[in-house]
C-alpha positions as CSV (number, residue, x, y, z in Angstrom):
1,M,8.3,-1.6,29.4
2,I,7.5,-0.2,25.9
3,L,3.8,0.5,25.3
4,T,2.3,0.2,21.8
5,V,-1.2,1.4,21.0
6,T,-3.2,-0.2,18.1
7,L,-6.7,1.1,17.9
8,N,-7.5,-0.8,14.7
9,T,-6.1,-4.2,15.4
10,A,-6.3,-6.9,12.8
11,L,-5.9,-10.5,12.0
12,D,-3.4,-10.6,9.2
13,L,-3.7,-13.4,6.6
14,T,-1.0,-13.9,4.0
15,Y,-1.8,-15.9,0.9
16,R,0.9,-17.0,-1.5
17,V,0.0,-17.8,-5.1
18,R,2.2,-18.7,-8.0
19,S,1.1,-15.7,-10.0
20,L,-1.7,-13.2,-9.3
21,R,-3.9,-12.5,-12.3
22,P,-7.2,-10.5,-12.3
23,D,-10.5,-12.2,-13.2
24,T,-9.4,-15.7,-12.6
25,S,-9.2,-18.4,-9.9
26,H,-6.0,-19.0,-7.9
27,R,-4.6,-22.0,-6.0
28,V,-3.1,-20.8,-2.8
29,T,0.2,-22.5,-2.0
30,D,0.6,-21.3,1.5
31,V,-1.4,-19.5,4.2
32,L,0.0,-17.6,7.2
33,E,-2.1,-16.1,10.1
34,R,-0.7,-13.6,12.5
35,P,-1.9,-10.8,14.9
36,G,-1.7,-7.5,13.1
37,G,-2.3,-3.8,13.1
38,K,0.6,-1.4,13.0
39,G,1.2,-1.2,16.8
40,V,0.9,-5.0,17.2
41,N,3.6,-5.4,14.4
42,V,5.8,-2.9,16.2
43,A,5.3,-4.8,19.5
44,R,6.2,-8.2,18.0
45,V,9.4,-6.9,16.5
46,L,10.3,-5.2,19.8
47,A,9.7,-8.5,21.7
48,A,11.9,-10.4,19.2
49,L,14.7,-7.8,19.9
50,G,14.4,-8.7,23.6
51,H,12.4,-5.8,24.9
52,E,9.5,-6.2,27.3
53,V,6.4,-4.7,25.5
54,T,2.8,-4.2,26.3
55,V,0.1,-4.1,23.6
56,T,-3.0,-2.0,24.2
57,G,-5.8,-0.9,22.0
58,L,-9.1,-2.4,20.9
59,A,-10.1,-6.0,19.9
60,G,-13.4,-7.8,19.6
61,G,-15.3,-10.7,18.2
62,A,-14.0,-14.1,17.0
63,T,-11.1,-12.4,15.1
64,G,-10.2,-10.4,18.2
65,D,-10.0,-13.7,20.1
66,L,-7.7,-15.1,17.5
67,V,-5.5,-12.1,17.7
68,R,-5.2,-12.4,21.5
69,A,-4.5,-16.1,21.3
70,H,-1.6,-15.4,19.1
71,L,-0.3,-12.6,21.4
72,A,-0.5,-15.0,24.4
73,R,2.1,-17.2,22.7
74,T,4.6,-14.4,22.1
75,P,7.4,-14.2,24.7
76,R,8.0,-10.8,26.5
77,L,4.7,-9.5,25.2
78,T,1.8,-8.6,27.5
79,D,-1.8,-8.3,26.2
80,A,-3.6,-5.2,27.6
81,L,-6.2,-4.9,24.8
82,T,-9.6,-3.4,25.7
83,P,-12.4,-5.8,24.6
84,I,-15.1,-4.4,22.4
85,T,-18.3,-5.8,20.9
86,G,-17.5,-5.3,17.2
87,P,-15.4,-7.9,15.4
88,T,-11.7,-7.0,14.8
89,R,-11.0,-6.6,11.1
90,R,-9.0,-8.9,8.9
91,T,-6.3,-7.9,6.4
92,I,-5.3,-10.1,3.5
93,A,-1.9,-9.9,1.7
94,V,-1.7,-11.8,-1.6
95,V,1.9,-12.5,-2.5
96,S,2.8,-13.4,-6.1
97,E,5.7,-15.9,-6.0
98,L,6.5,-15.1,-9.7
99,S,6.8,-11.3,-9.4
100,G,7.3,-10.9,-5.7
101,D,4.6,-8.2,-5.6
102,T,2.1,-8.0,-2.8
103,T,-1.6,-7.0,-3.1
104,Q,-3.1,-5.8,0.1
105,L,-6.8,-6.0,1.1
106,N,-7.8,-4.2,4.3
107,E,-11.3,-4.6,5.9
108,P,-12.9,-1.6,7.7
109,G,-12.5,-1.6,11.4
110,P,-15.4,-2.2,13.9
111,Q,-17.7,0.4,15.3
112,V,-16.5,1.6,18.7
113,S,-19.0,2.8,21.2
114,P,-18.4,5.8,23.5
115,S,-18.3,3.5,26.6
116,E,-15.7,1.3,24.9
117,W,-13.6,4.3,24.0
118,A,-13.8,5.5,27.6
119,A,-12.7,2.1,28.9
120,F,-9.7,2.2,26.6
121,L,-8.7,5.7,27.8
122,A,-8.9,4.6,31.4
123,R,-6.6,1.6,30.6
124,Y,-4.2,3.8,28.7
125,D,-3.9,6.1,31.7
126,E,-3.2,3.1,34.0
127,L,-0.4,1.8,31.7
128,L,1.4,5.1,31.0
129,P,3.3,5.5,34.3
130,G,5.1,2.1,33.8
131,A,6.1,2.8,30.2
132,S,9.6,3.9,29.0
133,A,8.2,4.9,25.6
134,V,4.9,4.7,23.8
135,A,4.0,4.2,20.1
136,L,0.7,5.3,18.7
137,C,0.2,3.5,15.4
138,G,-2.3,3.1,12.6
139,S,-5.7,4.1,11.5
140,L,-8.8,4.9,13.6
141,P,-11.8,2.6,13.6
142,P,-15.3,4.1,13.3
143,G,-16.5,5.7,16.5
144,V,-13.1,6.8,17.7
145,P,-12.7,10.6,17.6
146,V,-10.6,12.0,14.8
147,G,-8.5,13.9,17.4
148,A,-7.9,10.7,19.5
149,Y,-4.1,10.6,18.9
150,A,-3.8,14.3,19.9
151,G,-5.3,13.4,23.3
152,L,-3.1,10.3,23.7
153,V,0.0,12.4,22.8
154,R,-0.9,15.0,25.4
155,A,-1.4,12.3,28.0
156,A,2.0,10.7,27.3
157,R,3.7,14.1,27.5
158,T,2.0,14.9,30.8
159,A,3.2,11.6,32.1
160,G,6.8,12.4,30.9
161,V,6.8,9.4,28.5
162,P,8.4,9.8,25.1
163,V,5.8,9.3,22.4
164,L,6.1,8.3,18.7
165,L,3.1,8.8,16.4
166,D,2.7,6.8,13.2
167,T,-0.6,7.5,11.4
168,S,-1.9,9.6,8.4
169,G,-4.4,12.1,7.2
170,E,-6.4,14.2,9.7
171,P,-5.4,12.1,12.7
172,L,-1.8,12.9,11.9
173,R,-2.4,16.6,11.4
174,R,-4.2,16.9,14.7
175,G,-1.7,14.6,16.5
176,V,1.3,16.7,15.3
177,A,-0.2,19.8,16.8
178,A,-0.1,18.0,20.2
179,R,3.8,18.0,19.9
180,P,4.8,14.3,19.8
181,D,8.5,13.5,20.3
182,I,8.7,11.7,17.0
183,I,6.5,11.2,13.9
184,K,7.3,8.6,11.3
185,P,5.3,9.3,8.1
186,N,6.1,7.9,4.7
187,A,6.7,10.2,1.8
188,D,3.0,10.4,0.7
189,E,1.8,11.0,4.3
190,L,4.4,13.7,4.8
191,A,3.4,15.4,1.6
192,E,-0.3,15.3,2.6
193,L,0.5,16.8,5.9
194,T,2.7,19.6,4.6
195,G,1.7,20.1,1.0
196,S,5.3,19.7,-0.1
197,H,6.7,16.8,-2.2
198,D,10.3,17.8,-1.3
199,P,11.2,15.5,1.7
200,L,13.8,17.9,3.0
201,R,11.4,20.9,3.0
202,A,8.5,18.7,4.3
203,T,10.3,17.3,7.3
204,R,11.3,20.9,8.4
205,D,7.7,22.0,7.9
206,A,6.4,19.1,10.0
207,R,8.7,20.1,12.8
208,R,7.4,23.7,12.6
209,R,3.8,22.3,12.9
210,G,4.7,20.7,16.3
211,A,6.7,17.4,15.8
212,H,9.9,17.5,17.9
213,C,11.6,15.0,15.5
214,V,10.5,13.8,12.1
215,V,11.7,10.5,10.6
216,A,10.4,10.1,7.0
217,S,10.3,6.8,5.3
218,L,11.5,6.9,1.7
219,G,10.6,3.3,1.0
220,P,13.5,1.3,-0.4
221,R,15.6,4.5,-0.3
222,G,15.8,4.5,3.5
223,L,15.0,7.1,6.0
224,L,15.4,10.9,6.3
225,A,15.5,12.4,9.9
226,D,15.2,16.0,10.9
227,T,15.8,16.5,14.7
228,P,17.1,19.2,17.0
229,E,20.4,17.3,17.2
230,G,20.9,17.2,13.4
231,R,19.7,16.0,10.1
232,W,20.6,12.6,8.6
233,R,19.8,10.3,5.7
234,A,20.1,6.6,6.2
235,T,20.3,4.3,3.1
236,P,20.3,0.5,2.9
237,P,23.3,-1.0,1.1
238,T,21.3,-2.9,-1.4
239,L,17.7,-3.0,-2.7
240,L,16.0,-6.2,-1.2
241,H,13.1,-7.7,-3.0
242,G,10.2,-9.3,-1.0
243,N,7.0,-8.4,0.9
244,P,7.2,-4.8,2.1
245,T,4.2,-5.1,4.3
246,G,5.2,-4.1,7.9
247,A,8.6,-2.7,6.9
248,G,7.6,0.7,8.3
249,D,6.4,-0.9,11.5
250,S,9.8,-2.6,12.0
251,A,11.4,0.8,11.4
252,V,9.3,2.2,14.2
253,A,10.4,-0.7,16.5
254,G,14.0,0.1,15.6
255,L,13.6,3.7,16.5
256,L,11.8,3.0,19.8
257,S,14.2,0.3,20.9
258,A,17.2,2.6,20.2
259,L,15.5,5.5,21.9
260,T,15.0,3.5,25.2
261,E,18.6,2.5,25.0
262,Q,19.6,6.1,24.6
263,L,21.6,5.5,21.4
264,P,22.6,8.4,19.1
265,W,20.5,9.3,16.1
266,P,22.8,7.7,13.4
267,T,22.7,4.4,15.3
268,R,18.9,4.6,15.7
269,L,18.5,5.2,12.0
270,S,20.9,2.3,11.1
271,R,18.9,-0.1,13.3
272,A,15.5,1.1,11.8
273,V,16.7,0.7,8.2
274,A,18.2,-2.7,8.9
275,L,15.0,-4.0,10.5
276,S,12.9,-2.5,7.7
277,A,15.1,-4.3,5.1
278,A,15.0,-7.6,7.1
279,T,11.2,-7.4,7.3
280,V,11.0,-7.3,3.5
281,R,12.6,-10.7,3.5
282,A,10.3,-12.1,6.2
283,A,7.1,-14.0,5.5
284,T,4.7,-11.6,7.3
285,A,4.5,-8.2,8.9
286,G,5.7,-8.1,12.5
287,E,8.6,-10.5,11.8
288,F,12.1,-10.0,10.4
289,D,14.9,-12.2,9.0
290,R,17.5,-12.0,11.7
291,G,20.3,-13.0,9.4
292,V,19.5,-10.2,7.0
293,Y,19.2,-7.8,9.8
294,E,22.6,-8.6,11.2
295,E,24.2,-8.5,7.7
296,V,22.6,-5.2,6.7
297,L,23.0,-3.4,10.1
298,G,26.8,-2.8,9.7
299,R,26.4,-1.7,6.1
300,V,23.7,1.0,6.4
301,V,25.1,4.3,5.1
302,V,24.2,7.3,7.3
303,T,25.1,10.8,6.1
304,G,24.3,14.2,7.6
305,E,25.3,16.8,10.0
306,V,25.0,17.6,13.7
307,S,23.3,20.8,14.6
308,A,25.4,23.5,16.2
309,A,24.8,23.8,20.0
Protein backbone atom coordinates (compact mmCIF):
# COMPACT_ATOMS: atom_id res chain seq x y z
CA MET A 1 0.00 0.00 0.00
CA ILE A 2 1.22 3.49 -0.90
CA LEU A 3 0.22 6.23 1.55
CA THR A 4 -0.42 9.82 0.49
CA VAL A 5 -0.86 12.71 2.91
CA THR A 6 -2.91 15.79 2.00
CA LEU A 7 -3.23 18.19 4.90
CA ASN A 8 -5.03 20.81 2.79
CA THR A 9 -7.51 18.73 0.81
CA ALA A 10 -9.79 20.46 -1.67
CA LEU A 11 -12.84 20.08 -3.82
CA ASP A 12 -11.59 20.89 -7.32
CA LEU A 13 -13.98 22.64 -9.69
CA THR A 14 -13.04 23.09 -13.34
CA TYR A 15 -14.99 25.60 -15.42
CA ARG A 16 -14.57 25.72 -19.18
CA VAL A 17 -15.37 28.98 -20.99
CA ARG A 18 -15.04 29.95 -24.61
CA SER A 19 -12.62 32.78 -23.84
CA LEU A 20 -11.63 34.24 -20.46
CA ARG A 21 -11.75 38.04 -20.39
CA PRO A 22 -11.48 40.28 -17.32
CA ASP A 23 -14.32 42.55 -16.17
CA THR A 24 -17.08 40.71 -18.03
CA SER A 25 -19.59 37.87 -17.63
CA HIS A 26 -18.89 34.40 -18.95
CA ARG A 27 -21.09 31.50 -19.94
CA VAL A 28 -19.60 28.28 -18.58
CA THR A 29 -19.75 25.51 -21.16
CA ASP A 30 -18.77 22.63 -18.87
CA VAL A 31 -18.26 21.99 -15.13
CA LEU A 32 -16.22 19.17 -13.61
CA GLU A 33 -16.04 18.37 -9.88
CA ARG A 34 -13.30 16.15 -8.45
CA PRO A 35 -11.58 15.48 -5.08
CA GLY A 36 -8.36 17.47 -4.89
CA GLY A 37 -5.31 18.60 -3.05
CA LYS A 38 -1.88 17.47 -4.21
CA GLY A 39 -1.72 14.19 -2.31
CA VAL A 40 -5.26 13.27 -3.37
CA ASN A 41 -4.31 13.88 -7.01
CA VAL A 42 -1.24 11.67 -6.55
CA ALA A 43 -3.40 8.93 -5.02
CA ARG A 44 -5.94 8.98 -7.85
CA VAL A 45 -3.20 8.59 -10.47
CA LEU A 46 -1.58 5.77 -8.48
CA ALA A 47 -4.94 3.98 -8.24
CA ALA A 48 -5.45 4.35 -12.00
CA LEU A 49 -2.03 2.77 -12.50
CA GLY A 50 -3.21 -0.26 -10.50
CA HIS A 51 -1.63 0.44 -7.10
CA GLU A 52 -3.42 0.07 -3.79
CA VAL A 53 -3.31 3.49 -2.16
CA THR A 54 -4.54 5.02 1.08
CA VAL A 55 -5.37 8.72 1.37
CA THR A 56 -4.92 10.41 4.73
CA GLY A 57 -4.94 14.03 5.83
CA LEU A 58 -7.71 16.39 6.93
CA ALA A 59 -11.22 17.00 5.60
CA GLY A 60 -14.28 18.75 7.00
CA GLY A 61 -17.64 20.37 6.35
CA ALA A 62 -19.93 19.89 3.38
CA THR A 63 -17.09 20.18 0.88
CA GLY A 64 -15.12 17.59 2.84
CA ASP A 65 -18.13 15.26 2.62
CA LEU A 66 -18.18 15.71 -1.16
CA VAL A 67 -14.46 14.95 -1.36
CA ARG A 68 -14.95 11.73 0.60
CA ALA A 69 -17.97 10.72 -1.49
CA HIS A 70 -15.86 11.01 -4.64
CA LEU A 71 -13.00 9.03 -3.05
CA ALA A 72 -15.41 6.26 -2.05
CA ARG A 73 -16.16 5.68 -5.74
CA THR A 74 -12.48 5.31 -6.70
CA PRO A 75 -11.30 1.69 -7.09
CA ARG A 76 -8.15 0.61 -5.18
CA LEU A 77 -8.30 3.75 -3.02
CA THR A 78 -8.93 3.75 0.75
CA ASP A 79 -10.13 6.89 2.55
CA ALA A 80 -8.35 7.39 5.89
CA LEU A 81 -8.89 11.15 6.17
CA THR A 82 -9.20 12.63 9.66
CA PRO A 83 -12.44 14.64 10.10
CA ILE A 84 -12.20 18.24 11.23
CA THR A 85 -14.79 20.93 11.97
CA GLY A 86 -13.66 23.56 9.47
CA PRO A 87 -14.89 23.22 5.88
CA THR A 88 -12.48 21.84 3.28
CA ARG A 89 -11.49 24.51 0.75
CA ARG A 90 -12.45 24.67 -2.91
CA THR A 91 -10.16 25.35 -5.85
CA ILE A 92 -11.48 26.68 -9.14
CA ALA A 93 -9.71 26.25 -12.47
CA VAL A 94 -11.09 28.34 -15.34
CA VAL A 95 -9.99 26.94 -18.69
CA SER A 96 -10.18 29.11 -21.81
CA GLU A 97 -11.09 26.94 -24.80
CA LEU A 98 -9.78 29.57 -27.21
CA SER A 99 -6.26 29.94 -25.78
CA GLY A 100 -5.98 26.73 -23.75
CA ASP A 101 -4.76 28.77 -20.76
CA THR A 102 -5.91 28.00 -17.22
CA THR A 103 -6.60 30.51 -14.43
CA GLN A 104 -6.46 29.01 -10.94
CA LEU A 105 -8.31 30.32 -7.86
CA ASN A 106 -7.43 28.62 -4.55
CA GLU A 107 -9.41 29.24 -1.38
CA PRO A 108 -7.59 29.31 1.98
CA GLY A 109 -7.68 26.14 4.02
CA PRO A 110 -9.72 25.62 7.20
CA GLN A 111 -8.46 26.33 10.70
CA VAL A 112 -7.16 23.13 12.33
CA SER A 113 -7.36 22.80 16.14
CA PRO A 114 -4.62 21.23 18.27
CA SER A 115 -6.86 18.25 19.07
CA GLU A 116 -7.62 17.69 15.38
CA TRP A 117 -3.90 17.80 14.55
CA ALA A 118 -3.17 15.32 17.34
CA ALA A 119 -5.87 12.99 15.98
CA PHE A 120 -4.27 13.11 12.52
CA LEU A 121 -0.82 12.34 13.93
CA ALA A 122 -2.19 9.28 15.72
CA ARG A 123 -3.82 8.07 12.50
CA TYR A 124 -0.62 8.64 10.53
CA ASP A 125 1.39 6.58 13.02
CA GLU A 126 -1.16 3.76 12.68
CA LEU A 127 -0.94 3.75 8.87
CA LEU A 128 2.84 3.98 8.44
CA PRO A 129 3.76 0.34 9.27
CA GLY A 130 1.59 -0.92 6.39
CA ALA A 131 2.97 1.49 3.79
CA SER A 132 5.52 0.68 1.07
CA ALA A 133 6.10 4.42 0.50
CA VAL A 134 4.59 7.72 1.62
CA ALA A 135 4.06 11.03 -0.18
CA LEU A 136 3.71 14.26 1.82
CA CYS A 137 2.15 16.82 -0.50
CA GLY A 138 0.89 20.36 -0.65
CA SER A 139 0.37 23.41 1.53
CA LEU A 140 -0.41 23.55 5.25
CA PRO A 141 -3.80 24.84 6.45
CA PRO A 142 -3.97 27.37 9.31
CA GLY A 143 -3.28 25.81 12.71
CA VAL A 144 -0.91 23.12 11.44
CA PRO A 145 2.66 23.75 12.67
CA VAL A 146 5.04 25.06 10.00
CA GLY A 147 7.42 22.22 10.87
CA ALA A 148 4.71 19.58 10.39
CA TYR A 149 6.32 17.92 7.39
CA ALA A 150 9.66 17.64 9.16
CA GLY A 151 7.99 15.62 11.90
CA LEU A 152 6.14 13.43 9.39
CA VAL A 153 9.38 12.80 7.47
CA ARG A 154 11.16 11.76 10.67
CA ALA A 155 8.30 9.40 11.60
CA ALA A 156 8.43 7.73 8.17
CA ARG A 157 12.21 7.33 8.39
CA THR A 158 11.90 5.81 11.87
CA ALA A 159 9.36 3.34 10.47
CA GLY A 160 11.70 2.49 7.57
CA VAL A 161 9.25 3.79 4.95
CA PRO A 162 10.62 5.73 1.93
CA VAL A 163 9.21 9.26 1.96
CA LEU A 164 8.73 11.81 -0.82
CA LEU A 165 8.12 15.47 0.07
CA ASP A 166 6.39 17.87 -2.33
CA THR A 167 5.74 21.27 -0.78
CA SER A 168 7.21 24.78 -0.83
CA GLY A 169 8.46 27.68 1.26
CA GLU A 170 9.26 27.28 4.94
CA PRO A 171 7.56 23.84 5.22
CA LEU A 172 9.93 22.61 2.48
CA ARG A 173 13.00 24.17 4.10
CA ARG A 174 12.24 22.53 7.44
CA GLY A 175 11.18 19.28 5.81
CA VAL A 176 14.43 18.98 3.84
CA ALA A 177 16.42 19.24 7.09
CA ALA A 178 14.63 16.05 8.26
CA ARG A 179 16.30 14.19 5.34
CA PRO A 180 13.47 12.91 3.12
CA ASP A 181 14.32 10.26 0.53
CA ILE A 182 13.05 12.41 -2.37
CA ILE A 183 11.90 16.00 -2.80
CA LYS A 184 10.13 17.17 -5.96
CA PRO A 185 10.14 20.98 -6.14
CA ASN A 186 9.47 22.99 -9.27
CA ALA A 187 12.09 25.45 -10.49
CA ASP A 188 10.70 28.38 -8.48
CA GLU A 189 10.38 26.35 -5.27
CA LEU A 190 13.92 25.04 -5.71
CA ALA A 191 15.28 28.55 -6.24
CA GLU A 192 13.46 29.78 -3.13
CA LEU A 193 14.93 26.92 -1.11
CA THR A 194 18.54 27.31 -2.28
CA GLY A 195 18.81 30.91 -3.52
CA SER A 196 20.09 29.65 -6.90
CA HIS A 197 18.26 29.94 -10.23
CA ASP A 198 20.66 27.47 -11.86
CA PRO A 199 18.79 24.12 -11.59
CA LEU A 200 21.99 22.04 -11.65
CA ARG A 201 23.56 24.00 -8.81
CA ALA A 202 20.26 24.20 -6.92
CA THR A 203 19.61 20.45 -6.97
CA ARG A 204 23.08 19.77 -5.60
CA ASP A 205 22.61 22.38 -2.88
CA ALA A 206 19.24 20.88 -1.92
CA ARG A 207 20.95 17.53 -1.41
CA ARG A 208 23.56 19.15 0.79
CA ARG A 209 20.72 20.57 2.88
CA GLY A 210 19.39 17.08 3.61
CA ALA A 211 17.42 15.64 0.69
CA HIS A 212 18.69 12.20 -0.33
CA CYS A 213 17.43 12.67 -3.91
CA VAL A 214 16.14 15.78 -5.69
CA VAL A 215 13.83 15.63 -8.71
CA ALA A 216 13.19 19.15 -9.99
CA SER A 217 10.27 19.88 -12.30
CA LEU A 218 11.23 22.15 -15.19
CA GLY A 219 7.67 22.49 -16.45
CA PRO A 220 7.25 21.55 -20.13
CA ARG A 221 11.03 20.94 -20.32
CA GLY A 222 10.76 17.82 -18.16
CA LEU A 223 12.61 16.75 -15.02
CA LEU A 224 16.12 17.05 -13.62
CA ALA A 225 17.24 14.46 -11.05
CA ASP A 226 20.24 14.51 -8.72
CA THR A 227 20.67 11.27 -6.77
CA PRO A 228 23.47 9.23 -5.18
CA GLU A 229 23.18 6.84 -8.17
CA GLY A 230 23.66 9.57 -10.76
CA ARG A 231 22.27 12.70 -12.39
CA TRP A 232 19.74 12.65 -15.23
CA ARG A 233 17.63 14.95 -17.36
CA ALA A 234 14.34 13.59 -18.74
CA THR A 235 12.67 15.51 -21.57
CA PRO A 236 9.29 14.90 -23.24
CA PRO A 237 9.41 14.33 -27.01
CA THR A 238 6.99 17.18 -27.82
CA LEU A 239 5.37 20.13 -26.08
CA LEU A 240 1.74 19.24 -25.33
CA HIS A 241 -0.82 22.01 -24.90
CA GLY A 242 -3.65 21.73 -22.38
CA ASN A 243 -4.41 22.19 -18.68
CA PRO A 244 -1.16 21.86 -16.66
CA THR A 245 -2.98 21.70 -13.30
CA GLY A 246 -1.93 18.50 -11.53
CA ALA A 247 0.91 17.64 -13.92
CA GLY A 248 3.43 17.80 -11.07
CA ASP A 249 1.24 15.54 -8.93
CA SER A 250 1.18 12.95 -11.70
CA ALA A 251 4.97 13.14 -11.85
CA VAL A 252 5.05 12.35 -8.12
CA ALA A 253 2.76 9.36 -8.73
CA GLY A 254 5.12 8.14 -11.45
CA LEU A 255 8.14 8.45 -9.18
CA LEU A 256 6.41 6.67 -6.28
CA SER A 257 5.00 3.84 -8.37
CA ALA A 258 8.38 3.18 -9.97
CA LEU A 259 10.08 3.40 -6.57
CA THR A 260 7.85 0.69 -5.11
CA GLU A 261 8.51 -1.45 -8.21
CA GLN A 262 12.27 -0.95 -7.65
CA LEU A 263 12.83 0.37 -11.17
CA PRO A 264 16.06 2.20 -12.12
CA TRP A 265 16.13 5.98 -12.08
CA PRO A 266 15.96 6.54 -15.87
CA THR A 267 12.79 4.40 -15.99
CA ARG A 268 11.32 6.26 -13.02
CA LEU A 269 11.91 9.59 -14.73
CA SER A 270 10.47 8.40 -18.05
CA ARG A 271 7.29 7.30 -16.30
CA ALA A 272 7.02 10.56 -14.36
CA VAL A 273 7.49 12.71 -17.47
CA ALA A 274 5.01 10.66 -19.51
CA LEU A 275 2.35 10.84 -16.79
CA SER A 276 2.92 14.56 -16.41
CA ALA A 277 2.48 15.10 -20.16
CA ALA A 278 -0.62 12.89 -20.22
CA THR A 279 -2.17 14.92 -17.39
CA VAL A 280 -1.83 18.13 -19.41
CA ARG A 281 -4.17 16.52 -21.94
CA ALA A 282 -6.69 15.35 -19.30
CA ALA A 283 -9.75 17.26 -18.19
CA THR A 284 -8.77 17.66 -14.53
CA ALA A 285 -5.94 17.16 -12.05
CA GLY A 286 -5.64 13.62 -10.71
CA GLU A 287 -6.40 12.14 -14.12
CA PHE A 288 -4.33 11.37 -17.21
CA ASP A 289 -4.94 10.48 -20.84
CA ARG A 290 -3.85 6.84 -21.01
CA GLY A 291 -3.35 6.92 -24.77
CA VAL A 292 -1.05 9.93 -24.51
CA TYR A 293 0.79 8.31 -21.60
CA GLU A 294 1.48 5.10 -23.53
CA GLU A 295 2.51 7.02 -26.65
CA VAL A 296 4.86 9.41 -24.83
CA LEU A 297 6.40 6.83 -22.46
CA GLY A 298 8.60 5.20 -25.06
CA ARG A 299 9.73 8.53 -26.49
CA VAL A 300 10.94 10.35 -23.36
CA VAL A 301 14.61 11.24 -23.78
CA VAL A 302 16.73 10.55 -20.69
CA THR A 303 20.33 11.72 -20.65
CA GLY A 304 22.86 11.75 -17.83
CA GLU A 305 25.47 9.75 -16.06
CA VAL A 306 25.73 7.08 -13.37
CA SER A 307 27.82 8.01 -10.34
CA ALA A 308 31.01 6.09 -9.75
CA ALA A 309 30.70 3.42 -7.07
